[in-house]
PyMOL Python script that loads the backbone (N, CA, C, O; Angstrom):
from pymol import cmd

cmd.read_pdbstr("""\
ATOM      1  N   MET A   1    -125.613 102.353 339.794  1.00  0.00           N
ATOM      2  CA  MET A   1    -125.878 103.337 338.634  1.00  0.00           C
ATOM      3  C   MET A   1    -127.719 103.487 338.811  1.00  0.00           C
ATOM      4  O   MET A   1    -128.518 102.550 338.831  1.00  0.00           O
ATOM      5  N   ASP A   2    -127.969 104.699 338.903  1.00  0.00           N
ATOM      6  CA  ASP A   2    -129.558 105.143 339.020  1.00  0.00           C
ATOM      7  C   ASP A   2    -130.165 105.045 337.379  1.00  0.00           C
ATOM      8  O   ASP A   2    -129.486 105.121 336.356  1.00  0.00           O
ATOM      9  N   SER A   3    -131.595 104.862 337.477  1.00  0.00           N
ATOM     10  CA  SER A   3    -132.272 104.493 336.292  1.00  0.00           C
ATOM     11  C   SER A   3    -132.238 105.525 335.601  1.00  0.00           C
ATOM     12  O   SER A   3    -132.448 105.254 334.419  1.00  0.00           O
ATOM     13  N   THR A   4    -132.024 106.892 335.841  1.00  0.00           N
ATOM     14  CA  THR A   4    -131.745 107.962 334.857  1.00  0.00           C
ATOM     15  C   THR A   4    -130.428 107.886 334.025  1.00  0.00           C
ATOM     16  O   THR A   4    -130.293 108.059 332.814  1.00  0.00           O
ATOM     17  N   THR A   5    -129.454 107.575 335.005  1.00  0.00           N
ATOM     18  CA  THR A   5    -128.243 107.178 333.852  1.00  0.00           C
ATOM     19  C   THR A   5    -128.443 106.244 332.822  1.00  0.00           C
ATOM     20  O   THR A   5    -128.217 106.489 331.637  1.00  0.00           O
ATOM     21  N   THR A   6    -128.939 104.987 333.334  1.00  0.00           N
ATOM     22  CA  THR A   6    -129.398 104.155 332.396  1.00  0.00           C
ATOM     23  C   THR A   6    -129.847 104.336 331.207  1.00  0.00           C
ATOM     24  O   THR A   6    -129.343 103.980 330.141  1.00  0.00           O
ATOM     25  N   VAL A   7    -131.206 105.129 331.487  1.00  0.00           N
ATOM     26  CA  VAL A   7    -132.210 105.580 330.299  1.00  0.00           C
ATOM     27  C   VAL A   7    -131.050 106.472 329.510  1.00  0.00           C
ATOM     28  O   VAL A   7    -130.803 106.138 328.351  1.00  0.00           O
ATOM     29  N   SER A   8    -130.401 107.483 330.030  1.00  0.00           N
ATOM     30  CA  SER A   8    -129.695 108.392 329.278  1.00  0.00           C
ATOM     31  C   SER A   8    -128.890 107.944 328.365  1.00  0.00           C
ATOM     32  O   SER A   8    -128.703 108.446 327.256  1.00  0.00           O
ATOM     33  N   GLY A   9    -128.142 106.503 329.035  1.00  0.00           N
ATOM     34  CA  GLY A   9    -127.066 105.927 328.381  1.00  0.00           C
ATOM     35  C   GLY A   9    -127.789 105.219 326.993  1.00  0.00           C
ATOM     36  O   GLY A   9    -127.394 105.169 325.829  1.00  0.00           O
ATOM     37  N   SER A  10    -128.915 104.744 327.593  1.00  0.00           N
ATOM     38  CA  SER A  10    -129.577 103.840 326.390  1.00  0.00           C
ATOM     39  C   SER A  10    -129.982 104.791 325.206  1.00  0.00           C
ATOM     40  O   SER A  10    -129.821 104.431 324.040  1.00  0.00           O
ATOM     41  N   MET A  11    -130.561 106.132 325.567  1.00  0.00           N
ATOM     42  CA  MET A  11    -130.777 107.271 324.562  1.00  0.00           C
ATOM     43  C   MET A  11    -129.463 107.392 323.620  1.00  0.00           C
ATOM     44  O   MET A  11    -129.406 107.276 322.396  1.00  0.00           O
ATOM     45  N   VAL A  12    -128.654 107.600 324.339  1.00  0.00           N
ATOM     46  CA  VAL A  12    -127.274 108.023 323.658  1.00  0.00           C
ATOM     47  C   VAL A  12    -126.990 106.779 322.415  1.00  0.00           C
ATOM     48  O   VAL A  12    -126.811 106.972 321.212  1.00  0.00           O
ATOM     49  N   THR A  13    -127.015 105.648 323.059  1.00  0.00           N
ATOM     50  CA  THR A  13    -126.735 104.552 322.226  1.00  0.00           C
ATOM     51  C   THR A  13    -127.668 104.341 321.016  1.00  0.00           C
ATOM     52  O   THR A  13    -127.265 103.991 319.907  1.00  0.00           O
ATOM     53  N   THR A  14    -128.943 104.585 321.333  1.00  0.00           N
ATOM     54  CA  THR A  14    -130.104 104.547 320.367  1.00  0.00           C
ATOM     55  C   THR A  14    -129.555 105.790 318.909  1.00  0.00           C
ATOM     56  O   THR A  14    -129.654 105.666 317.688  1.00  0.00           O
ATOM     57  N   THR A  15    -129.110 106.674 319.586  1.00  0.00           N
ATOM     58  CA  THR A  15    -129.080 107.986 318.572  1.00  0.00           C
ATOM     59  C   THR A  15    -127.970 107.663 317.916  1.00  0.00           C
ATOM     60  O   THR A  15    -128.140 107.754 316.700  1.00  0.00           O
ATOM     61  N   ILE A  16    -126.625 107.233 318.304  1.00  0.00           N
ATOM     62  CA  ILE A  16    -125.600 106.703 317.680  1.00  0.00           C
ATOM     63  C   ILE A  16    -125.821 105.721 316.591  1.00  0.00           C
ATOM     64  O   ILE A  16    -125.351 105.787 315.456  1.00  0.00           O
ATOM     65  N   ASN A  17    -126.750 104.622 317.174  1.00  0.00           N
ATOM     66  CA  ASN A  17    -127.173 103.746 316.171  1.00  0.00           C
ATOM     67  C   ASN A  17    -127.943 104.048 315.144  1.00  0.00           C
ATOM     68  O   ASN A  17    -128.071 103.246 314.218  1.00  0.00           O
ATOM     69  N   SER A  18    -128.647 105.396 315.151  1.00  0.00           N
ATOM     70  CA  SER A  18    -129.734 105.648 314.279  1.00  0.00           C
ATOM     71  C   SER A  18    -128.963 106.471 313.463  1.00  0.00           C
ATOM     72  O   SER A  18    -129.249 106.631 312.277  1.00  0.00           O
ATOM     73  N   LEU A  19    -128.009 107.006 313.997  1.00  0.00           N
ATOM     74  CA  LEU A  19    -126.881 108.052 312.907  1.00  0.00           C
ATOM     75  C   LEU A  19    -126.155 106.945 311.827  1.00  0.00           C
ATOM     76  O   LEU A  19    -126.100 107.134 310.612  1.00  0.00           O
ATOM     77  N   LYS A  20    -125.632 105.802 312.505  1.00  0.00           N
ATOM     78  CA  LYS A  20    -124.993 104.968 312.020  1.00  0.00           C
ATOM     79  C   LYS A  20    -125.613 104.464 310.894  1.00  0.00           C
ATOM     80  O   LYS A  20    -124.927 104.306 309.884  1.00  0.00           O
ATOM     81  N   VAL A  21    -127.066 104.118 310.881  1.00  0.00           N
ATOM     82  CA  VAL A  21    -128.169 103.296 310.069  1.00  0.00           C
ATOM     83  C   VAL A  21    -128.221 104.361 308.702  1.00  0.00           C
ATOM     84  O   VAL A  21    -128.157 104.079 307.505  1.00  0.00           O
ATOM     85  N   PHE A  22    -128.351 105.571 309.320  1.00  0.00           N
ATOM     86  CA  PHE A  22    -128.650 106.977 308.570  1.00  0.00           C
ATOM     87  C   PHE A  22    -127.870 107.021 307.495  1.00  0.00           C
ATOM     88  O   PHE A  22    -128.313 107.128 306.351  1.00  0.00           O
ATOM     89  N   SER A  23    -126.549 106.934 307.817  1.00  0.00           N
ATOM     90  CA  SER A  23    -125.440 106.948 307.286  1.00  0.00           C
ATOM     91  C   SER A  23    -125.147 105.540 306.062  1.00  0.00           C
ATOM     92  O   SER A  23    -124.635 105.661 304.949  1.00  0.00           O
ATOM     93  N   TYR A  24    -125.577 104.462 306.604  1.00  0.00           N
ATOM     94  CA  TYR A  24    -125.627 103.414 305.493  1.00  0.00           C
ATOM     95  C   TYR A  24    -126.762 103.814 304.512  1.00  0.00           C
ATOM     96  O   TYR A  24    -126.354 103.858 303.351  1.00  0.00           O
ATOM     97  N   GLY A  25    -127.883 104.073 304.641  1.00  0.00           N
ATOM     98  CA  GLY A  25    -128.724 104.412 303.760  1.00  0.00           C
ATOM     99  C   GLY A  25    -128.468 105.571 302.770  1.00  0.00           C
ATOM    100  O   GLY A  25    -128.893 105.622 301.616  1.00  0.00           O
ATOM    101  N   PHE A  26    -127.677 106.529 303.425  1.00  0.00           N
ATOM    102  CA  PHE A  26    -127.027 107.703 302.612  1.00  0.00           C
ATOM    103  C   PHE A  26    -126.114 107.425 301.774  1.00  0.00           C
ATOM    104  O   PHE A  26    -126.135 107.759 300.589  1.00  0.00           O
ATOM    105  N   LEU A  27    -125.256 106.803 302.317  1.00  0.00           N
ATOM    106  CA  LEU A  27    -124.423 105.759 301.156  1.00  0.00           C
ATOM    107  C   LEU A  27    -124.661 105.273 300.208  1.00  0.00           C
ATOM    108  O   LEU A  27    -124.162 105.601 299.132  1.00  0.00           O
ATOM    109  N   ILE A  28    -125.606 104.235 300.399  1.00  0.00           N
ATOM    110  CA  ILE A  28    -126.196 103.574 299.486  1.00  0.00           C
ATOM    111  C   ILE A  28    -126.472 104.046 298.241  1.00  0.00           C
ATOM    112  O   ILE A  28    -126.037 103.644 297.161  1.00  0.00           O
ATOM    113  N   ASP A  29    -127.431 105.168 298.539  1.00  0.00           N
ATOM    114  CA  ASP A  29    -128.138 105.728 297.127  1.00  0.00           C
ATOM    115  C   ASP A  29    -126.951 106.897 296.444  1.00  0.00           C
ATOM    116  O   ASP A  29    -126.894 107.416 295.330  1.00  0.00           O
ATOM    117  N   THR A  30    -126.191 107.006 297.501  1.00  0.00           N
ATOM    118  CA  THR A  30    -124.873 108.172 297.107  1.00  0.00           C
ATOM    119  C   THR A  30    -124.033 107.166 295.993  1.00  0.00           C
ATOM    120  O   THR A  30    -123.869 107.537 294.831  1.00  0.00           O
ATOM    121  N   MET A  31    -123.676 106.240 296.346  1.00  0.00           N
ATOM    122  CA  MET A  31    -122.842 105.302 295.541  1.00  0.00           C
ATOM    123  C   MET A  31    -123.511 104.845 294.354  1.00  0.00           C
ATOM    124  O   MET A  31    -122.860 104.673 293.324  1.00  0.00           O
ATOM    125  N   TYR A  32    -124.989 104.588 294.406  1.00  0.00           N
ATOM    126  CA  TYR A  32    -125.838 104.064 293.391  1.00  0.00           C
ATOM    127  C   TYR A  32    -125.660 105.107 292.311  1.00  0.00           C
ATOM    128  O   TYR A  32    -125.287 104.742 291.196  1.00  0.00           O
ATOM    129  N   VAL A  33    -125.913 106.448 292.580  1.00  0.00           N
ATOM    130  CA  VAL A  33    -125.984 107.504 291.625  1.00  0.00           C
ATOM    131  C   VAL A  33    -124.522 107.440 290.765  1.00  0.00           C
ATOM    132  O   VAL A  33    -124.426 107.458 289.538  1.00  0.00           O
ATOM    133  N   ILE A  34    -123.392 107.358 291.762  1.00  0.00           N
ATOM    134  CA  ILE A  34    -122.075 106.989 291.162  1.00  0.00           C
ATOM    135  C   ILE A  34    -121.892 105.808 290.090  1.00  0.00           C
ATOM    136  O   ILE A  34    -121.329 105.781 288.995  1.00  0.00           O
ATOM    137  N   TRP A  35    -122.569 104.867 290.813  1.00  0.00           N
ATOM    138  CA  TRP A  35    -122.431 103.348 289.819  1.00  0.00           C
ATOM    139  C   TRP A  35    -123.257 103.706 288.616  1.00  0.00           C
ATOM    140  O   TRP A  35    -122.801 103.494 287.492  1.00  0.00           O
ATOM    141  N   ILE A  36    -124.474 104.249 288.792  1.00  0.00           N
ATOM    142  CA  ILE A  36    -125.062 104.614 287.225  1.00  0.00           C
ATOM    143  C   ILE A  36    -124.315 105.612 286.587  1.00  0.00           C
ATOM    144  O   ILE A  36    -124.129 105.220 285.435  1.00  0.00           O
ATOM    145  N   LYS A  37    -123.910 106.461 286.720  1.00  0.00           N
ATOM    146  CA  LYS A  37    -122.945 107.498 286.141  1.00  0.00           C
ATOM    147  C   LYS A  37    -122.009 106.992 285.458  1.00  0.00           C
ATOM    148  O   LYS A  37    -121.808 107.314 284.287  1.00  0.00           O
ATOM    149  N   SER A  38    -121.171 105.962 286.225  1.00  0.00           N
ATOM    150  CA  SER A  38    -120.098 105.171 285.762  1.00  0.00           C
ATOM    151  C   SER A  38    -120.190 104.130 284.691  1.00  0.00           C
ATOM    152  O   SER A  38    -119.246 103.767 283.989  1.00  0.00           O
ATOM    153  N   VAL A  39    -121.538 103.640 284.625  1.00  0.00           N
ATOM    154  CA  VAL A  39    -121.935 102.738 283.980  1.00  0.00           C
ATOM    155  C   VAL A  39    -122.233 103.356 282.585  1.00  0.00           C
ATOM    156  O   VAL A  39    -121.868 102.795 281.551  1.00  0.00           O
ATOM    157  N   GLU A  40    -122.800 104.342 282.594  1.00  0.00           N
ATOM    158  CA  GLU A  40    -123.139 105.314 281.698  1.00  0.00           C
ATOM    159  C   GLU A  40    -122.151 105.749 280.952  1.00  0.00           C
ATOM    160  O   GLU A  40    -122.269 105.872 279.733  1.00  0.00           O
ATOM    161  N   SER A  41    -121.104 106.020 281.582  1.00  0.00           N
ATOM    162  CA  SER A  41    -119.981 106.464 280.685  1.00  0.00           C
ATOM    163  C   SER A  41    -118.735 105.318 280.277  1.00  0.00           C
ATOM    164  O   SER A  41    -117.615 105.489 279.795  1.00  0.00           O
ATOM    165  N   GLY A  42    -119.346 104.292 280.631  1.00  0.00           N
ATOM    166  CA  GLY A  42    -118.415 103.071 280.416  1.00  0.00           C
ATOM    167  C   GLY A  42    -117.112 102.944 281.286  1.00  0.00           C
ATOM    168  O   GLY A  42    -116.172 102.203 280.996  1.00  0.00           O
ATOM    169  N   ASN A  43    -117.176 103.775 282.409  1.00  0.00           N
ATOM    170  CA  ASN A  43    -116.072 103.187 283.017  1.00  0.00           C
ATOM    171  C   ASN A  43    -116.159 102.264 284.251  1.00  0.00           C
ATOM    172  O   ASN A  43    -116.668 102.332 285.370  1.00  0.00           O
ATOM    173  N   VAL A  44    -115.429 101.367 283.542  1.00  0.00           N
ATOM    174  CA  VAL A  44    -115.867  99.944 284.136  1.00  0.00           C
ATOM    175  C   VAL A  44    -115.001  99.873 285.595  1.00  0.00           C
ATOM    176  O   VAL A  44    -115.658  99.235 286.418  1.00  0.00           O
ATOM    177  N   TRP A  45    -113.971 100.254 286.031  1.00  0.00           N
ATOM    178  CA  TRP A  45    -113.272  99.981 287.085  1.00  0.00           C
ATOM    179  C   TRP A  45    -113.893 101.094 288.181  1.00  0.00           C
ATOM    180  O   TRP A  45    -113.639 100.974 289.380  1.00  0.00           O
ATOM    181  N   LEU A  46    -114.705 102.157 287.682  1.00  0.00           N
ATOM    182  CA  LEU A  46    -115.303 102.965 288.688  1.00  0.00           C
ATOM    183  C   LEU A  46    -116.685 102.014 289.008  1.00  0.00           C
ATOM    184  O   LEU A  46    -116.984 101.724 290.167  1.00  0.00           O
ATOM    185  N   ALA A  47    -117.248 101.701 288.185  1.00  0.00           N
ATOM    186  CA  ALA A  47    -118.283 101.098 288.247  1.00  0.00           C
ATOM    187  C   ALA A  47    -118.439  99.653 289.319  1.00  0.00           C
ATOM    188  O   ALA A  47    -119.268  99.289 290.152  1.00  0.00           O
ATOM    189  N   GLY A  48    -117.241  99.137 288.807  1.00  0.00           N
ATOM    190  CA  GLY A  48    -116.725  97.866 290.000  1.00  0.00           C
ATOM    191  C   GLY A  48    -116.607  98.392 291.384  1.00  0.00           C
ATOM    192  O   GLY A  48    -117.228  97.845 292.296  1.00  0.00           O
ATOM    193  N   VAL A  49    -115.880  99.377 291.582  1.00  0.00           N
ATOM    194  CA  VAL A  49    -115.528  99.793 292.959  1.00  0.00           C
ATOM    195  C   VAL A  49    -116.939 100.468 293.496  1.00  0.00           C
ATOM    196  O   VAL A  49    -117.264 100.416 294.683  1.00  0.00           O
ATOM    197  N   ALA A  50    -117.645 101.034 292.593  1.00  0.00           N
ATOM    198  CA  ALA A  50    -119.208 101.545 293.312  1.00  0.00           C
ATOM    199  C   ALA A  50    -119.843 100.541 293.851  1.00  0.00           C
ATOM    200  O   ALA A  50    -120.319 100.579 294.985  1.00  0.00           O
ATOM    201  N   SER A  51    -119.913  99.358 292.920  1.00  0.00           N
ATOM    202  CA  SER A  51    -120.740  98.271 293.351  1.00  0.00           C
ATOM    203  C   SER A  51    -120.560  97.604 294.394  1.00  0.00           C
ATOM    204  O   SER A  51    -121.447  96.934 294.924  1.00  0.00           O
ATOM    205  N   VAL A  52    -119.182  97.726 294.887  1.00  0.00           N
ATOM    206  CA  VAL A  52    -118.281  96.929 296.111  1.00  0.00           C
ATOM    207  C   VAL A  52    -118.876  97.936 297.286  1.00  0.00           C
ATOM    208  O   VAL A  52    -119.482  97.490 298.260  1.00  0.00           O
ATOM    209  N   LEU A  53    -118.626  99.370 297.074  1.00  0.00           N
ATOM    210  CA  LEU A  53    -118.895 100.146 297.848  1.00  0.00           C
ATOM    211  C   LEU A  53    -120.567 100.224 298.243  1.00  0.00           C
ATOM    212  O   LEU A  53    -121.003 100.484 299.364  1.00  0.00           O
ATOM    213  N   LEU A  54    -121.245  99.979 297.227  1.00  0.00           N
ATOM    214  CA  LEU A  54    -122.552  99.936 297.526  1.00  0.00           C
ATOM    215  C   LEU A  54    -123.074  99.007 298.107  1.00  0.00           C
ATOM    216  O   LEU A  54    -124.079  99.199 298.793  1.00  0.00           O
ATOM    217  N   ALA A  55    -122.484  97.713 297.962  1.00  0.00           N
ATOM    218  CA  ALA A  55    -122.995  96.360 298.698  1.00  0.00           C
ATOM    219  C   ALA A  55    -122.727  96.536 300.013  1.00  0.00           C
ATOM    220  O   ALA A  55    -123.674  96.188 300.717  1.00  0.00           O
ATOM    221  N   LEU A  56    -121.580  97.036 300.738  1.00  0.00           N
ATOM    222  CA  LEU A  56    -120.836  97.008 301.932  1.00  0.00           C
ATOM    223  C   LEU A  56    -121.981  97.652 302.771  1.00  0.00           C
ATOM    224  O   LEU A  56    -122.404  96.937 303.679  1.00  0.00           O
ATOM    225  N   PRO A  57    -122.607  98.985 302.612  1.00  0.00           N
ATOM    226  CA  PRO A  57    -123.315  99.532 303.372  1.00  0.00           C
ATOM    227  C   PRO A  57    -124.880  99.032 303.624  1.00  0.00           C
ATOM    228  O   PRO A  57    -125.642  99.105 304.588  1.00  0.00           O
ATOM    229  N   SER A  58    -124.996  98.422 302.115  1.00  0.00           N
ATOM    230  CA  SER A  58    -126.625  97.709 302.231  1.00  0.00           C
ATOM    231  C   SER A  58    -126.302  96.640 303.138  1.00  0.00           C
ATOM    232  O   SER A  58    -127.094  96.653 304.080  1.00  0.00           O
ATOM    233  N   LEU A  59    -125.333  95.593 303.237  1.00  0.00           N
ATOM    234  CA  LEU A  59    -125.272  94.543 304.083  1.00  0.00           C
ATOM    235  C   LEU A  59    -125.284  94.915 305.596  1.00  0.00           C
ATOM    236  O   LEU A  59    -125.992  94.307 306.399  1.00  0.00           O
ATOM    237  N   LEU A  60    -124.376  96.055 305.979  1.00  0.00           N
ATOM    238  CA  LEU A  60    -124.506  96.369 307.251  1.00  0.00           C
ATOM    239  C   LEU A  60    -125.981  96.969 307.883  1.00  0.00           C
ATOM    240  O   LEU A  60    -126.405  96.706 309.008  1.00  0.00           O
ATOM    241  N   GLY A  61    -126.574  97.740 306.992  1.00  0.00           N
ATOM    242  CA  GLY A  61    -127.615  98.050 307.136  1.00  0.00           C
ATOM    243  C   GLY A  61    -128.854  96.952 307.339  1.00  0.00           C
ATOM    244  O   GLY A  61    -129.811  96.916 308.112  1.00  0.00           O
ATOM    245  N   PHE A  62    -128.481  96.260 306.503  1.00  0.00           N
ATOM    246  CA  PHE A  62    -129.606  94.801 306.682  1.00  0.00           C
ATOM    247  C   PHE A  62    -129.259  94.103 307.864  1.00  0.00           C
ATOM    248  O   PHE A  62    -130.166  93.499 308.436  1.00  0.00           O
ATOM    249  N   LEU A  63    -127.929  94.067 308.415  1.00  0.00           N
ATOM    250  CA  LEU A  63    -127.827  93.413 309.785  1.00  0.00           C
ATOM    251  C   LEU A  63    -128.436  94.283 310.823  1.00  0.00           C
ATOM    252  O   LEU A  63    -129.282  93.753 311.544  1.00  0.00           O
ATOM    253  N   GLU A  64    -128.129  95.585 311.025  1.00  0.00           N
ATOM    254  CA  GLU A  64    -128.748  96.379 312.003  1.00  0.00           C
ATOM    255  C   GLU A  64    -130.125  96.398 311.973  1.00  0.00           C
ATOM    256  O   GLU A  64    -130.642  96.394 313.090  1.00  0.00           O
ATOM    257  N   ILE A  65    -131.093  96.422 310.756  1.00  0.00           N
ATOM    258  CA  ILE A  65    -132.468  96.280 310.721  1.00  0.00           C
ATOM    259  C   ILE A  65    -132.776  94.701 311.000  1.00  0.00           C
ATOM    260  O   ILE A  65    -133.863  94.461 311.525  1.00  0.00           O
ATOM    261  N   THR A  66    -132.190  93.953 310.792  1.00  0.00           N
ATOM    262  CA  THR A  66    -132.597  92.798 311.365  1.00  0.00           C
ATOM    263  C   THR A  66    -132.580  92.575 312.691  1.00  0.00           C
ATOM    264  O   THR A  66    -133.448  91.935 313.285  1.00  0.00           O
ATOM    265  N   GLU A  67    -131.367  93.212 313.326  1.00  0.00           N
ATOM    266  CA  GLU A  67    -131.308  93.080 315.018  1.00  0.00           C
ATOM    267  C   GLU A  67    -132.369  93.847 315.475  1.00  0.00           C
ATOM    268  O   GLU A  67    -133.100  93.283 316.290  1.00  0.00           O
ATOM    269  N   ASN A  68    -132.694  95.185 315.108  1.00  0.00           N
ATOM    270  CA  ASN A  68    -133.557  96.195 315.614  1.00  0.00           C
ATOM    271  C   ASN A  68    -134.307  96.612 314.811  1.00  0.00           C
ATOM    272  O   ASN A  68    -133.821  97.363 313.966  1.00  0.00           O
ATOM    273  N   LYS A  69    -135.555  96.352 314.748  1.00  0.00           N
ATOM    274  CA  LYS A  69    -136.608  96.989 313.744  1.00  0.00           C
ATOM    275  C   LYS A  69    -136.891  98.529 313.640  1.00  0.00           C
ATOM    276  O   LYS A  69    -137.367  99.044 312.628  1.00  0.00           O
ATOM    277  N   ARG A  70    -136.573  99.185 314.721  1.00  0.00           N
ATOM    278  CA  ARG A  70    -136.853 100.512 314.627  1.00  0.00           C
ATOM    279  C   ARG A  70    -135.738 101.163 313.930  1.00  0.00           C
ATOM    280  O   ARG A  70    -135.780 102.379 313.740  1.00  0.00           O
ATOM    281  N   MET A  71    -134.760 100.467 313.539  1.00  0.00           N
ATOM    282  CA  MET A  71    -133.775 101.319 312.742  1.00  0.00           C
ATOM    283  C   MET A  71    -134.253 101.509 311.225  1.00  0.00           C
ATOM    284  O   MET A  71    -133.647 102.208 310.414  1.00  0.00           O
ATOM    285  N   MET A  72    -135.238 100.904 310.996  1.00  0.00           N
ATOM    286  CA  MET A  72    -135.679 101.214 309.469  1.00  0.00           C
ATOM    287  C   MET A  72    -136.063 102.577 309.125  1.00  0.00           C
ATOM    288  O   MET A  72    -135.889 102.927 307.958  1.00  0.00           O
ATOM    289  N   ALA A  73    -136.514 103.325 309.887  1.00  0.00           N
ATOM    290  CA  ALA A  73    -136.784 104.714 309.977  1.00  0.00           C
ATOM    291  C   ALA A  73    -135.793 105.499 309.475  1.00  0.00           C
ATOM    292  O   ALA A  73    -135.931 106.101 308.410  1.00  0.00           O
ATOM    293  N   PRO A  74    -134.433 105.570 310.388  1.00  0.00           N
ATOM    294  CA  PRO A  74    -133.388 106.182 310.046  1.00  0.00           C
ATOM    295  C   PRO A  74    -132.482 105.556 308.725  1.00  0.00           C
ATOM    296  O   PRO A  74    -131.664 106.256 308.128  1.00  0.00           O
ATOM    297  N   TYR A  75    -132.709 104.387 308.431  1.00  0.00           N
ATOM    298  CA  TYR A  75    -132.300 103.857 307.256  1.00  0.00           C
ATOM    299  C   TYR A  75    -132.842 104.449 306.107  1.00  0.00           C
ATOM    300  O   TYR A  75    -132.113 105.027 305.300  1.00  0.00           O
ATOM    301  N   LEU A  76    -134.343 104.335 305.924  1.00  0.00           N
ATOM    302  CA  LEU A  76    -134.791 104.629 304.890  1.00  0.00           C
ATOM    303  C   LEU A  76    -134.897 106.401 304.643  1.00  0.00           C
ATOM    304  O   LEU A  76    -134.862 106.911 303.524  1.00  0.00           O
ATOM    305  N   LEU A  77    -134.993 106.952 305.558  1.00  0.00           N
ATOM    306  CA  LEU A  77    -134.292 108.607 305.620  1.00  0.00           C
ATOM    307  C   LEU A  77    -133.164 108.724 305.304  1.00  0.00           C
ATOM    308  O   LEU A  77    -132.906 109.751 304.676  1.00  0.00           O
ATOM    309  N   GLY A  78    -132.026 107.764 305.584  1.00  0.00           N
ATOM    310  CA  GLY A  78    -130.588 108.133 304.910  1.00  0.00           C
ATOM    311  C   GLY A  78    -130.835 107.779 303.541  1.00  0.00           C
ATOM    312  O   GLY A  78    -130.128 108.367 302.722  1.00  0.00           O
ATOM    313  N   LEU A  79    -131.796 106.835 303.039  1.00  0.00           N
ATOM    314  CA  LEU A  79    -131.835 106.430 301.396  1.00  0.00           C
ATOM    315  C   LEU A  79    -132.365 107.898 300.841  1.00  0.00           C
ATOM    316  O   LEU A  79    -131.702 108.510 300.003  1.00  0.00           O
ATOM    317  N   PHE A  80    -133.321 108.298 301.245  1.00  0.00           N
ATOM    318  CA  PHE A  80    -133.936 109.315 300.842  1.00  0.00           C
ATOM    319  C   PHE A  80    -133.342 110.641 300.753  1.00  0.00           C
ATOM    320  O   PHE A  80    -133.690 111.409 299.856  1.00  0.00           O
ATOM    321  N   CYS A  81    -132.333 111.015 301.757  1.00  0.00           N
ATOM    322  CA  CYS A  81    -131.707 112.007 301.636  1.00  0.00           C
ATOM    323  C   CYS A  81    -130.084 111.599 300.570  1.00  0.00           C
ATOM    324  O   CYS A  81    -129.477 112.441 299.907  1.00  0.00           O
ATOM    325  N   GLY A  82    -129.711 110.134 300.690  1.00  0.00           N
ATOM    326  CA  GLY A  82    -129.174 110.057 299.577  1.00  0.00           C
ATOM    327  C   GLY A  82    -129.062 110.458 298.170  1.00  0.00           C
ATOM    328  O   GLY A  82    -128.188 110.993 297.487  1.00  0.00           O
ATOM    329  N   THR A  83    -130.491 109.925 297.935  1.00  0.00           N
ATOM    330  CA  THR A  83    -130.833 110.171 296.688  1.00  0.00           C
ATOM    331  C   THR A  83    -130.855 111.709 296.180  1.00  0.00           C
ATOM    332  O   THR A  83    -130.483 112.078 295.066  1.00  0.00           O
ATOM    333  N   ILE A  84    -131.311 112.450 297.107  1.00  0.00           N
ATOM    334  CA  ILE A  84    -131.512 113.870 296.754  1.00  0.00           C
ATOM    335  C   ILE A  84    -129.949 114.452 296.577  1.00  0.00           C
ATOM    336  O   ILE A  84    -129.543 115.169 295.663  1.00  0.00           O
ATOM    337  N   PHE A  85    -129.348 114.041 297.484  1.00  0.00           N
ATOM    338  CA  PHE A  85    -127.679 114.577 297.224  1.00  0.00           C
ATOM    339  C   PHE A  85    -127.041 114.116 296.092  1.00  0.00           C
ATOM    340  O   PHE A  85    -126.392 114.877 295.375  1.00  0.00           O
ATOM    341  N   GLY A  86    -127.205 112.586 295.798  1.00  0.00           N
ATOM    342  CA  GLY A  86    -126.686 112.240 294.576  1.00  0.00           C
ATOM    343  C   GLY A  86    -127.160 112.728 293.650  1.00  0.00           C
ATOM    344  O   GLY A  86    -126.340 113.013 292.777  1.00  0.00           O
ATOM    345  N   ILE A  87    -128.584 113.060 293.356  1.00  0.00           N
ATOM    346  CA  ILE A  87    -129.006 113.620 292.064  1.00  0.00           C
ATOM    347  C   ILE A  87    -128.376 114.949 291.833  1.00  0.00           C
ATOM    348  O   ILE A  87    -127.815 115.281 290.788  1.00  0.00           O
ATOM    349  N   SER A  88    -128.546 115.832 293.124  1.00  0.00           N
ATOM    350  CA  SER A  88    -128.565 117.075 292.931  1.00  0.00           C
ATOM    351  C   SER A  88    -127.041 117.712 292.841  1.00  0.00           C
ATOM    352  O   SER A  88    -126.731 118.724 292.212  1.00  0.00           O
ATOM    353  N   TYR A  89    -126.201 116.905 293.593  1.00  0.00           N
ATOM    354  CA  TYR A  89    -124.703 117.216 293.335  1.00  0.00           C
ATOM    355  C   TYR A  89    -123.433 116.425 292.642  1.00  0.00           C
ATOM    356  O   TYR A  89    -122.311 116.837 292.349  1.00  0.00           O
ATOM    357  N   LEU A  90    -124.055 115.108 292.493  1.00  0.00           N
ATOM    358  CA  LEU A  90    -123.276 114.239 291.809  1.00  0.00           C
ATOM    359  C   LEU A  90    -123.795 114.014 290.233  1.00  0.00           C
ATOM    360  O   LEU A  90    -122.833 113.895 289.475  1.00  0.00           O
ATOM    361  N   ALA A  91    -124.965 113.937 289.631  1.00  0.00           N
ATOM    362  CA  ALA A  91    -125.512 113.977 288.367  1.00  0.00           C
ATOM    363  C   ALA A  91    -125.370 114.850 287.622  1.00  0.00           C
ATOM    364  O   ALA A  91    -125.895 114.804 286.510  1.00  0.00           O
TER     365      ALA A  91
END
""", "prot")
cmd.dss("prot")
cmd.show_as("cartoon", "prot")
cmd.util.cbc("prot")
cmd.orient("prot")
């Protein structure tokens, strides 16, 4: 394998990991908006499910960032975009 193949493969892996971490952040804030709305309306079951679905990507994102500090930027960008989406379309 030559060096260009290795660099190209590494860039693909980094891009996939960045998208994965972005989606964790996006899901966190989207689920947070759903959780707030369900608590506000008194829907206990939906609030419970939303809290579990909120915790899972939070834990996975934490593990990814602990392993690779460069994943903080896509994670934070995902949180930002998830907030905008959640408030714009779900609230």
